[in-house]
N, C-alpha and C positions, 0 to 999 in steps of 0.2 A: 505494500500500500505506500502511495507517496503522500506528502503532508498538503499537496496541492490538489489532492481529490478532493478534499471537504476540510471545513474548518478544524485546526486543532483543538482534540478534546471533544468533539462533538460527532457523532455518526453521520452517516449521510441519510439522504430522504429515502424512504423504500417505497415501491408501489406494489399492489400485490391485484391481480385480476381474478376473478370467479368467472367461469364461461359455461356457456350450455353444452360444453362436450368439447371434443378436439377435433380437428380436422376441418374440412371444405363444409362452408355454411355456419361453423360455431360465430358463436357472438359473445360479447361480455356483459353479463348479468348482475356483477357486483365490482366496484372497484374501492380500493381503500390504500391509504397514504398515510405513512407515519413520516413525521418532521423530525429533524435533529434535535429539537426542544423536546420531542415527547409527545407534543399535540398530533392528534390523528384525525382523518377525516374518510368517512366510507358513506358509499350509497348504493343502494340497489339502481338497477338501470332497466328501465321499462323499454321491452324489446319494440323495434321498429315493425310494421305489419309484414315486412317480407323475410323478418329474421323467425323462422320457423322451426330450425333444427334445433332437438333435444333429445340430450342423451340422458337415459334414466341412472345410467350407472354414474357419470358426472353428479347427477342429483341426489344420489345416495351419499356421496362424499360431502358435499357442500349443505346439503338439506333445505334447499332455496326452492320452492315451487312455481311453476309459471303463474299461479295465480297471486302470489305473494309480489312477483314482479309486476304484474297488472294493478295490483292494489295500493302498492308502496313504492314502486319504483319512480325515479325521474327518469324524463326523458335525455336522450343524448345531448341535446344542446344545452341543458340545465348542469349535465353531469360535465361535459367540457368545459363551460365557464368556469364552474366551480374547481376543477382541476388547474385550469390556467391562472386562476387568482391565487391559489395555494403554493402553486409550483414555479411559478414564472422566473424564467432566467437559471433554475437550477439544473444541474444532471442529477436525474432521479434512477436509482437502480431497482432491478427486478432479478430475481434466482430465476425466473422462466422467460428469458427476454424474447426469444423466438415466437412464443406464443402470446405473450404480453403485447409486445411490438405489433403483431397482426390484429388482435384484439382490440389495442388502442387505435390504431389506424381504422378500425371499423366503425369505431365510436365516434371519432372526429370526422370521417367522410360523412355518417348520418347528420352530424350537425353542422355540416360544412365549415369547417372550421380546423385549424392547425394548433398543435400543441405549443403552449408559450416556455416549454420546457425540452431538454433530451433526456430521452430513455437510454440507459446502459445497461450492461450485463454485469450482476452482481459479482461476477467470476473476476472481472477484470481489477476486482480490490484485491485479490487472493493471490498468495504464491500457490506454488504447484503444491508444496506439503500442505498448506492450509486447505487446499481444494480437497485433497485426499482426508483431512479430518473432518470437513464440514459437516457430513451427515451426521457422524456420531457425536459430536459437537451439539449441533441444532436439535436431535433427540435428547440429552442431555440438560439444554438449556428449556427445552418445552417441558419436561418431566418436572424440573426444578421450580418453574413458573407456573404449572399447572395451566399451560394454554392448550386445551384439548379442542376448542372450537375450531375448525376448519372454515374461516370466512375470511375474506379478503383484509380486513384492519387486523385482523388477529395473527394472520400469516406475516403480515407487514412487518408487525411488531416482533414476532417471532424473529424475522430474519435480521431485524435491526439488532436485537437482543443478541443473537447468534454472533453478529459480527463484531461487536463491543466485545464480548466474552472472548472471542479469536485476537481481537487486538489486545486485552489484558494478558492472556497468556503469553502472545509474542512479547511484551513488554517485561512481563516477569521472567520468561526465559532469557532476557537479553543482558 
């Protein structure tokens, strides 16, 4: 990790997206962000009429129903505006960059807008050794923090907490 990646002493902002499934036709159903100072924002996304793909296997993991999206979701324009306000000018990290990048583009295309931030791969912040230890450390952090809810904001918080724990181990070993 380099010091110019994010402010010294503060973790970077993390974004996570839950989706209707994987592959062609999938779309974002929930977006969550955790900021360097620990503030978070999360929203369900009301699907566009053309967004019909629904994978019951994905729903079994995130426990979000299509009915919840229709009743409580915000439209893509509102979600894109909120993300732009929260993340303007920042580099934001995701652990599933290829998927999240695609879903973020689908959201912004539906909103006829562009992100005011740059999404990057969380892997870019890790050395090879850290990347090899990431999964086990993430499980350990999740267990200690009792973060069992698989939702966008919880997942983003877990990723940030794991990155902080990785950094603390790195500094302790140095």
